[in-house]
SERO-4910 file (N, C-alpha, C, O; in steps of 0.05 Angstrom, whole numbers):
BEGIN
 pado doro    nc1    nc2    nc3   cac1   cac2   cac3    cc1    cc2    cc3    oc1    oc2    oc3
  Met    A   -741   -428    154   -733   -411    131   -702   -412    128   -688   -409    148
  His    A   -693   -417    104   -665   -419     98   -653   -391     95   -666   -373     84
  Glu    A   -629   -387    105   -615   -362    102   -605   -359     74   -595   -378     62
  Val    A   -606   -335     63   -594   -330     37   -565   -327     41   -556   -321     64
  Pro    A   -548   -330     19   -519   -328     22   -510   -302     35   -491   -303     51
  Ala    A   -523   -279     29   -514   -254     40   -517   -254     70   -500   -243     84
  Glu    A   -539   -265     80   -543   -266    109   -523   -284    123   -513   -278    144
  Arg    A   -517   -307    111   -497   -325    122   -470   -312    123   -455   -315    142
  Arg    A   -463   -299    101   -437   -286     99   -435   -263    120   -414   -259    132
  Gln    A   -457   -249    124   -457   -227    143   -453   -237    171   -438   -226    187
  Arg    A   -466   -260    177   -463   -272    204   -434   -281    208   -423   -277    230
  Trp    A   -422   -292    188   -395   -301    190   -376   -278    195   -358   -279    212
  Glu    A   -380   -256    180   -363   -233    182   -366   -220    209   -346   -211    222
  Asp    A   -391   -218    219   -395   -206    246   -381   -223    267   -372   -213    287
  Leu    A   -381   -249    263   -369   -268    283   -339   -267    283   -327   -271    304
  Thr    A   -327   -262    260   -298   -266    257   -282   -240    256   -257   -241    258
  Glu    A   -295   -217    252   -280   -192    248   -261   -186    272   -238   -179    268
  Val    A   -272   -187    296   -255   -181    319   -233   -201    324   -210   -193    328
  Pro    A   -238   -228    322   -216   -247    324   -195   -243    302   -171   -246    307
  Leu    A   -204   -236    278   -185   -231    257   -169   -205    261   -146   -203    253
  Leu    A   -181   -186    274   -166   -162    282   -144   -169    301   -121   -159    299
  Ile    A   -150   -185    321   -130   -194    340   -108   -210    326    -84   -206    331
  Ala    A   -116   -227    307    -96   -242    292    -79   -224    275    -55   -229    272
  Ser    A    -90   -202    264    -75   -183    249    -53   -170    266    -31   -166    257
  Leu    A    -61   -162    290    -42   -149    308    -20   -169    317      3   -161    319
  Leu    A    -28   -194    321     -8   -214    328     12   -218    304     36   -221    308
  Tyr    A      1   -219    280     18   -222    256     38   -199    255     61   -203    250
  Leu    A     28   -174    259     45   -151    257     67   -151    279     90   -145    274
  Ala    A     59   -159    303     78   -161    325    100   -182    320    123   -178    324
  Ala    A     91   -206    310    110   -227    304    129   -219    281    153   -225    282
  Tyr    A    118   -205    261    135   -196    239    155   -175    248    178   -175    239
  Ala    A    146   -158    267    165   -138    278    187   -151    293    211   -143    290
  Val    A    181   -172    309    202   -187    323    221   -200    303    246   -199    306
  His    A    210   -212    282    227   -225    261    246   -205    248    268   -213    242
  Val    A    237   -181    243    253   -161    229    272   -146    248    296   -142    241
  Leu    A    262   -138    271    277   -120    288    296   -133    308    313   -120    319
  Val    A    292   -159    312    309   -173    332    324   -196    319    319   -219    325
  Pro    A    342   -189    301    356   -211    287    376   -226    305    383   -249    299
  Ser    A    384   -214    327    403   -227    345    389   -242    367    402   -252    385
  Ala    A    363   -245    366    349   -259    388    355   -289    386    365   -299    366
  Glu    A    348   -303    408    353   -332    409    336   -346    388    315   -336    379
  Gly    A    345   -370    380    332   -384    358    303   -390    363    286   -388    345
  Trp    A    295   -396    388    267   -403    394    249   -379    391    226   -381    384
  Val    A    260   -354    395    244   -330    392    236   -327    362    213   -321    356
  His    A    256   -330    345    250   -328    316    231   -351    307    214   -346    290
  Thr    A    236   -374    318    218   -397    311    189   -391    319    171   -396    304
  Leu    A    186   -380    343    159   -373    353    147   -352    335    123   -353    329
  Ala    A    163   -332    328    152   -310    311    143   -321    284    122   -313    274
  Leu    A    159   -340    272    151   -351    246    126   -369    249    109   -369    231
  Val    A    124   -383    272    100   -399    276     75   -381    278     54   -388    267
  Val    A     77   -359    292     55   -340    295     48   -329    267     24   -326    260
  Ile    A     68   -321    252     63   -310    225     49   -331    208     29   -324    195
  Gly    A     58   -355    208     46   -376    191     18   -383    201      0   -386    184
  Thr    A     13   -385    227    -13   -392    238    -34   -371    232    -56   -377    224
  Thr    A    -26   -346    237    -45   -324    232    -52   -322    202    -75   -316    195
  Trp    A    -32   -326    185    -38   -325    156    -57   -347    148    -74   -343    131
  Leu    A    -54   -371    160    -73   -392    154   -101   -385    163   -121   -392    150
  Cys    A   -103   -370    185   -130   -360    194   -141   -342    173   -165   -343    167
  Phe    A   -125   -324    162   -134   -306    141   -143   -322    116   -164   -315    104
  Leu    A   -128   -343    109   -135   -359     86   -161   -374     90   -178   -374     72
  Val    A   -165   -385    114   -190   -399    120   -214   -380    118   -235   -387    107
  Asp    A   -210   -357    130   -232   -337    129   -239   -329    100   -262   -327     93
  Tyr    A   -218   -325     84   -223   -318     55   -238   -340     41   -257   -335     26
  Leu    A   -230   -365     45   -243   -388     31   -272   -392     41   -289   -398     25
  Val    A   -276   -388     67   -303   -391     78   -322   -370     66   -344   -375     59
  Arg    A   -312   -345     65   -328   -323     54   -333   -327     24   -354   -320     14
  Met    A   -314   -339     10   -318   -345    -18   -340   -366    -21   -357   -364    -38
  Trp    A   -340   -386     -4   -360   -408     -5   -387   -397      2   -407   -404    -10
  Leu    A   -389   -380     23   -414   -369     32   -426   -349     12   -450   -346     11
  Ser    A   -409   -337     -4   -419   -317    -23   -435   -330    -46   -452   -317    -58
  Gly    A   -430   -356    -51   -444   -370    -73   -433   -362   -100   -444   -371   -121
  Leu    A   -411   -347   -101   -399   -339   -127   -377   -358   -135   -366   -372   -118
  Arg    A   -372   -359   -161   -349   -374   -171   -324   -359   -163   -324   -335   -158
  Pro    A   -301   -374   -160   -276   -362   -150   -268   -337   -165   -261   -317   -153
  Leu    A   -269   -337   -192   -261   -314   -207   -279   -290   -202   -270   -267   -200
  Arg    A   -305   -295   -201   -324   -273   -195   -320   -262   -167   -321   -238   -163
  Phe    A   -315   -280   -148   -310   -271   -121   -284   -254   -120   -283   -233   -106
  Leu    A   -264   -262   -134   -239   -248   -135   -242   -220   -146   -232   -200   -135
  Arg    A   -258   -218   -168   -262   -191   -180   -279   -173   -162   -276   -149   -162
  Ala    A   -297   -185   -147   -315   -169   -130   -301   -163   -103   -311   -145    -89
  His    A   -279   -176    -96   -266   -171    -71   -236   -168    -75   -220   -184    -65
  Val    A   -229   -149    -91   -201   -144    -98   -185   -137    -73   -162   -147    -69
  Leu    A   -196   -120    -56   -181   -112    -32   -176   -136    -13   -155   -139     -2
  Asp    A   -197   -153    -10   -193   -176      7   -172   -195     -4   -156   -206     11
  Thr    A   -171   -198    -30   -150   -215    -43   -123   -203    -39   -104   -217    -33
  Leu    A   -121   -176    -42    -95   -163    -39    -85   -165    -10    -62   -170     -5
  Val    A   -104   -163      9    -97   -165     37    -88   -193     44    -71   -197     61
  Leu    A   -100   -213     32    -92   -241     37    -64   -245     27    -48   -258     41
  Leu    A    -57   -235      3    -30   -239     -8    -10   -222      7     14   -230      9
  Leu    A    -18   -198     17      0   -180     31    -12   -174     58    -25   -153     61
  Pro    A     -9   -192     78    -23   -188    104    -16   -162    118    -31   -153    135
  Leu    A      7   -150    112     14   -125    125     -6   -102    117     -6    -81    130
  Leu    A    -23   -107     96    -42    -87     88    -69    -90    103    -88    -76     97
  Arg    A    -70   -109    122    -96   -114    136   -107    -89    150   -131    -88    155
  Pro    A    -91    -69    159   -103    -45    170   -124    -32    152   -141    -17    162
  Leu    A   -122    -37    126   -142    -25    108   -170    -37    112   -190    -25    103
  Arg    A   -172    -59    126   -198    -71    132   -211    -60    157   -231    -70    167
  Leu    A   -199    -38    168   -211    -26    192   -239    -17    188   -255    -18    207
  Val    A   -246     -9    164   -274      0    159   -293    -23    163   -314    -20    176
  Gln    A   -287    -47    151   -304    -70    155   -306    -78    184   -328    -85    194
  Ile    A   -284    -76    199   -285    -83    227   -302    -64    242   -318    -72    259
  Tyr    A   -299    -38    236   -316    -18    250   -345    -22    244   -362    -20    262
  Met    A   -352    -28    219   -380    -33    212   -391    -57    226   -414    -57    234
  Ala    A   -375    -78    228   -384   -102    242   -390    -96    272   -409   -106    283
  Leu    A   -373    -79    284   -378    -72    312   -402    -54    315   -417    -57    334
  Gln    A   -406    -36    296   -429    -18    298   -455    -32    293   -476    -22    303
  Arg    A   -455    -54    279   -480    -68    274   -491    -80    301   -515    -87    302
  Arg    A   -474    -82    321   -483    -92    346   -495    -70    364   -504    -75    386
  Arg    A   -493    -45    354   -504    -22    369   -525     -9    353   -526    -12    328
  Asp    A   -542      6    366   -564     20    352   -554     46    338   -565     54    318
  Lys    A   -534     58    350   -525     84    340   -494     86    341   -483     79    362
  Pro    A   -481     96    320   -452     99    321   -443    118    344   -458    137    350
  Arg    A   -420    112    356   -411    129    377   -398    155    367   -397    175    381
  Met    A   -390    156    342   -378    179    330   -393    187    305   -405    170    292
  Asp    A   -392    213    299   -405    222    274   -388    215    250   -366    205    253
  Leu    A   -397    222    226   -384    213    202   -356    224    200   -337    209    194
  Tyr    A   -352    250    206   -325    262    203   -306    251    224   -282    247    217
  Gln    A   -315    246    248   -297    234    268   -289    206    260   -266    198    264
  Arg    A   -308    191    247   -301    164    238   -281    165    216   -262    148    216
  Val    A   -284    183    197   -264    185    175   -236    191    186   -217    179    178
  Val    A   -235    211    204   -209    219    214   -197    197    231   -173    191    229
  Ala    A   -214    184    248   -203    162    264   -194    139    247   -173    127    253
  Tyr    A   -209    131    227   -201    109    209   -175    116    195   -156    100    194
  Ala    A   -174    140    183   -150    148    168   -126    150    185   -104    141    177
  Gly    A   -129    161    209   -106    163    227    -96    135    237    -72    130    237
  Thr    A   -114    118    244   -106     91    253    -94     75    231    -73     62    234
  Ala    A   -106     76    207    -95     62    184    -68     73    177    -50     57    170
  Ala    A    -64     99    178    -38    110    171    -16    101    191      6     94    183
  Leu    A    -23    100    217     -4     91    237      4     62    232     28     55    232
  Leu    A    -16     44    229    -11     16    226      3     10    199     22     -6    198
  Leu    A     -7     23    177      6     18    151     34     30    151     53     18    139
  Gly    A     38     53    165     64     65    166     84     47    180    107     43    171
  Phe    A     76     35    203     93     17    218     99     -8    201    122    -17    200
  Ala    A     79    -19    189     83    -43    172    101    -37    148    119    -52    142
  Gly    A     96    -14    135    113     -6    113    142     -1    121    161     -8    107
  Ala    A    146     11    144    173     16    154    188    -11    159    211    -14    153
  Leu    A    173    -30    171    185    -57    175    193    -70    148    215    -80    145
  Ala    A    174    -69    129    179    -83    103    202    -70     88    219    -84     78
  Val    A    203    -44     88    225    -30     73    252    -35     87    272    -39     74
  Tyr    A    252    -33    114    276    -38    129    287    -66    124    311    -70    121
  Gln    A    269    -86    123    278   -113    118    291   -116     90    310   -131     87
  Gln    A    280   -102     70    290   -104     43    316    -87     39    333    -94     22
  Glu    A    319    -65     53    340    -46     47    365    -48     65    386    -40     56
  Arg    A    363    -58     89    384    -55    108    411    -67     99    432    -57    107
  Tyr    A    410    -88     83    435   -101     75    441    -96     45    460   -108     34
  Ala    A    425    -79     32    429    -75      3    453    -57     -2    457    -38     13
  Pro    A    469    -63    -23    492    -45    -29    483    -17    -36    464    -13    -52
  Gly    A    496      3    -24    489     30    -30    464     40    -17    453     61    -25
  Ala    A    453     25      2    428     33     14    431     57     32    451     60     46
  Ser    A    411     74     33    410     97     51    392     91     75    393    105     95
  Ile    A    376     70     73    359     62     96    372     38    109    369     15    101
  Val    A    388     45    129    404     24    142    396     19    171    406      0    184
  Thr    A    379     36    182    368     31    209    338     33    208    326     44    189
  Phe    A    325     23    229    295     25    229    287     54    232    265     61    222
  Gly    A    303     70    245    297     99    247    296    112    220    279    128    214
  Asp    A    316    104    203    316    115    175    290    107    161    278    123    146
  Ser    A    281     82    165    257     72    152    232     87    161    215     94    145
  Val    A    230     92    187    207    107    198    207    135    187    186    146    180
  Trp    A    230    148    186    232    175    175    223    175    145    209    193    137
  Trp    A    232    155    131    224    153    102    194    150    100    181    162     82
  Val    A    182    133    117    153    129    116    138    154    122    118    161    108
  Cys    A    147    170    142    134    195    148    134    214    125    114    227    118
  Ala    A    157    216    111    159    234     88    143    224     65    132    240     49
  Thr    A    140    197     62    125    186     40     95    188     44     80    197     26
  Leu    A     85    181     68     56    182     72     45    210     72     22    214     64
  Thr    A     61    229     81     52    257     80     57    270     53     52    294     50
  Thr    A     68    255     34     74    264      6     94    287      6     95    302    -13
  Val    A    111    289     27    131    310     28    155    301     10    163    316     -7
  Gly    A    165    277     15    186    266     -2    212    283     -2    219    294    -22
  Tyr    A    226    284     21    251    298     23    273    287      5    288    302     -7
  Gly    A    273    261      2    293    249    -16    320    244     -3    339    236    -16
  Asp    A    322    249     24    348    244     37    353    214     41    376    205     41
  Val    A    331    198     45    333    169     46    313    158     26    290    165     27
  Val    A    322    139     10    305    128    -11    311     98    -13    334     90     -9
  Pro    A    291     82    -20    296     53    -25    312     49    -51    307     64    -71
  Val    A    329     29    -52    345     24    -76    339     -3    -88    347     -8   -111
  Thr    A    326    -21    -73    320    -47    -84    293    -47    -98    277    -29    -94
  Arg    A    289    -67   -115    263    -69   -129    240    -73   -110    219    -60   -112
  Ala    A    244    -90    -90    222    -95    -71    217    -70    -55    194    -64    -50
  Gly    A    238    -56    -47    234    -32    -32    220    -11    -47    203      4    -36
  Arg    A    226     -8    -73    212     12    -90    183      4    -95    166     21    -98
  Thr    A    178    -22    -97    150    -31   -100    134    -24    -75    111    -14    -77
  Ile    A    145    -28    -52    132    -21    -27    128     10    -26    107     19    -17
  Ala    A    148     24    -36    146     54    -36    123     63    -53    108     81    -46
  Ala    A    119     50    -76     97     58    -94     70     53    -81     52     70    -83
  Leu    A     68     31    -67     43     26    -52     38     46    -30     16     55    -26
  Met    A     60     52    -15     57     72      6     49     99     -4     33    113      8
  Met    A     60    107    -27     53    133    -39     23    133    -46      9    153    -40
  Ala    A     13    112    -58    -15    111    -66    -33    112    -42    -53    127    -42
  Phe    A    -27     96    -21    -44     96      3    -41    123     17    -61    132     29
  Gly    A    -18    134     17    -14    160     31    -31    182     18    -44    198     32
  Met    A    -32    183     -8    -48    203    -22    -78    198    -17    -93    217    -13
  Ala    A    -86    172    -17   -114    166    -12   -123    174     16   -144    186     20
  Leu    A   -107    167     36   -113    174     64   -113    204     68   -131    215     81
  Leu    A    -93    217     57    -91    246     60   -115    260     46   -126    279     57
  Gly    A   -123    250     23   -146    261      9   -172    257     25   -189    274     25
  Ala    A   -175    233     37   -199    228     53   -201    247     77   -222    258     82
  Val    A   -179    251     91   -179    269    114   -184    298    105   -200    312    117
  Thr    A   -170    306     84   -173    334     75   -202    339     65   -214    360     72
  Gly    A   -213    320     50   -241    323     40   -261    324     62   -279    340     62
  Ser    A   -257    306     82   -275    305    105   -274    331    121   -295    342    129
  Phe    A   -250    341    125   -247    366    141   -259    390    126   -272    407    138
  Ser    A   -255    391     99   -266    412     84   -297    411     85   -310    432     87
  Ser    A   -308    387     82   -337    385     84   -348    393    111   -369    406    113
  Trp    A   -334    386    132   -342    393    159   -342    424    162   -360    435    174
  Leu    A   -321    437    151   -320    466    153   -343    479    138   -355    499    148
  Val    A   -350    469    115   -372    480     99   -398    478    116   -413    497    116
  Gln    A   -402    454    128   -427    451    144   -427    470    168   -448    480    175
  Val    A   -404    474    181   -403    493    204   -410    521    195   -425    534    208
  Phe    A   -399    530    172   -404    557    162   -434    559    154   -446    580    159
  Glu    A   -445    538    142   -473    539    134   -491    541    158   -511    557    158
  Arg    A   -485    526    179   -501    528    204   -499    556    216   -518    566    227
  Asp    A   -475    567    215   -471    594    226   -487    615    211   -497    634    223
  Glu    A   -488    612    185   -503    631    169   -533    629    173   -547    649    172
  Arg    A   -543    605    178   -571    601    183   -580    608    211   -604    611    216
  Arg    A   -561    612    229   -567    618    256   -578    647    258   -565    665    247
  Pro    A   -600    651    272   -611    679    274   -593    697    290   -582    688    310
  Pro    A   -589    722    281   -571    740    296   -582    747    323   -607    747    327
  Arg    A   -565    753    342   -573    758    369   -588    785    371   -606    788    388
  Asn    A   -580    805    355   -592    832    357   -617    835    339   -628    856    337
  Gly    A   -625    812    326   -648    813    309   -644    825    282   -663    826    266
  Lys    A   -619    833    275   -613    844    250   -603    823    231   -592    803    239
  Thr    A   -608    827    205   -598    808    185   -568    811    182   -558    833    181
  Pro    A   -553    789    181   -524    791    178   -516    807    154   -528    805    132
  Gly    A   -496    825    158   -486    842    136   -501    868    134   -494    884    117
  Lys    A   -521    873    151   -535    899    150   -531    914    176   -542    936    180
***
């Protein structure tokens, strides 16, 4: 019996999600070295650039293989996988694929180790940390040598990311370059989405806790409120 495209694609994704996660972390580490250690020896930067290029090629091969396995034409595949395309063009956004990675791992088990609300909080927290670190690196790279910049150290960039992702926006440090402001707009959008996911999940969890408490029979045999 021949496998249908969906089954073949599923097998490929299950096989490659963990290696691609490792490649994503290597990409982020190499990018961090490239940005944060400008005074390092030449071979260090060369190695960092080689890792960045090699891991990105892995992402490209994975994208093309999944496009071929899907049986869709390129434009239809692009429209159906906007996030995957965005992550390919901007590899620093790969933490957003944590959901797919988690699902691939859970398919190997009979039962999830965490309930729904724990999974939402864990995903949102991990994604916020990784995206925050990546965003801080990207903004620092664009801003540190710009005329009139207020983000001149990596510490400034981390502080700015914390204020942006939490939607506080103190305004004491702000990006001044076009690239920096573009990154800022993306960080604001992802920050609101992640914060909304955590807030909604927590609110739903509280409602369920209160409902279970109301349905629980009273210890003294009396109806609550009487």
